[in-house]
C-alpha positions in Angstrom: -16.1 0.4 -25.1 -17.6 -2.4 -27.7 -18.4 -5.6 -26.8 -17.8 -8.1 -28.5 -17.8 -12.3 -27.8 -17.7 -12.1 -24.0 -14.8 -9.6 -24.1 -15.2 -5.9 -23.7 -12.6 -3.6 -25.7 -11.6 -0.6 -25.6 -12.2 1.9 -28.0 -10.1 4.9 -27.2 -8.6 5.0 -24.1 -8.0 7.6 -22.2 -5.0 9.9 -22.3 -2.2 8.2 -19.9 -3.5 4.9 -20.9 -2.0 2.6 -23.6 -4.4 0.0 -25.4 -1.6 -2.5 -23.9 -2.3 -1.4 -20.7 -5.9 -0.9 -20.3 -6.0 -4.4 -21.8 -3.6 -6.3 -19.6 -5.5 -4.7 -16.8 -8.9 -5.7 -18.4 -7.6 -9.3 -18.3 -6.4 -9.3 -14.8 -9.3 -8.5 -13.6 -11.4 -11.0 -16.0 -8.7 -13.9 -14.1 -9.8 -12.4 -10.7 -13.3 -12.1 -11.6 -13.2 -15.6 -12.3 -11.3 -16.5 -9.3 -13.6 -15.1 -6.9 -16.7 -17.4 -8.8 -14.3 -20.3 -8.4 -14.3 -19.1 -4.3 -17.9 -18.4 -3.7 -18.4 -22.1 -5.9 -15.9 -23.9 -3.3 -17.4 -22.2 -0.1 -20.5 -23.5 -0.9 -19.8 -26.9 -1.8 -18.1 -27.1 1.6 -14.2 -26.6 0.6 -11.2 -26.6 3.2 -10.7 -23.4 5.2 -6.6 -24.4 3.1 -8.3 -24.0 -0.3 -11.3 -21.5 0.4 -7.8 -18.8 1.8 -5.4 -19.8 -0.9 -7.7 -19.1 -3.6 -9.0 -16.3 -2.3 -5.4 -14.9 -1.6 -5.4 -15.4 -5.4 -8.0 -13.3 -6.2 -6.5 -10.4 -3.8 -3.1 -10.5 -5.1 -4.4 -10.1 -9.2 -7.1 -7.3 -8.0 -4.0 -5.4 -6.4 -1.6 -6.0 -9.2 -4.4 -4.5 -11.5 -4.9 -1.1 -8.8 -1.1 -1.1 -9.1 -1.2 -1.1 -13.3 -4.1 1.7 -13.3 -1.5 3.9 -11.1 1.6 3.0 -12.6 -0.1 4.1 -15.9 -1.5 7.1 -14.4 2.3 8.1 -12.8 3.5 8.0 -16.7 1.3 10.6 -18.2 1.8 12.7 -15.1 5.7 12.6 -15.9 4.9 12.7 -19.5 2.5 15.4 -19.4 4.3 18.5 -19.1 1.4 20.9 -18.6 -2.5 21.9 -19.5 -3.5 20.3 -23.0 -6.7 21.5 -23.6 -9.3 18.7 -24.0 -7.7 16.6 -21.9 -8.0 15.9 -18.3 -5.5 17.2 -16.0 -3.6 14.5 -14.7 -3.3 13.1 -11.1 -0.7 15.6 -9.4 1.9 13.4 -7.1 0.0 13.6 -3.7 -3.5 12.3 -5.8 -1.2 9.2 -6.8 0.3 8.8 -3.3 -3.0 9.0 -2.1 -4.3 5.9 -4.5 -1.2 3.7 -4.1 -1.3 3.7 -0.4 -5.3 3.0 -0.5 -3.9 -0.5 -2.1 -1.5 -0.9 0.9 
């Protein structure tokens, strides 16, 4: 991954993951990172429980969405890849995808 101006860009996406998917996921994670920093600051400032929990819920949703996006990309790759391609890692099995999906539940 290359880094420029505080952003990390993807030089070569892995098979099954488009540059757009990866960039969207990175943006979600960056947003969650900023929200988590805000939660920490709110706790340090003694802000109300309601405000802290509201912001923490937003962080949780952002992380969940990033995880689901990653799994959706993997699922798309499994469905689009009929068999073994030389030089590419084997796609996840349906069982592996199901386990990943349920780990976010």
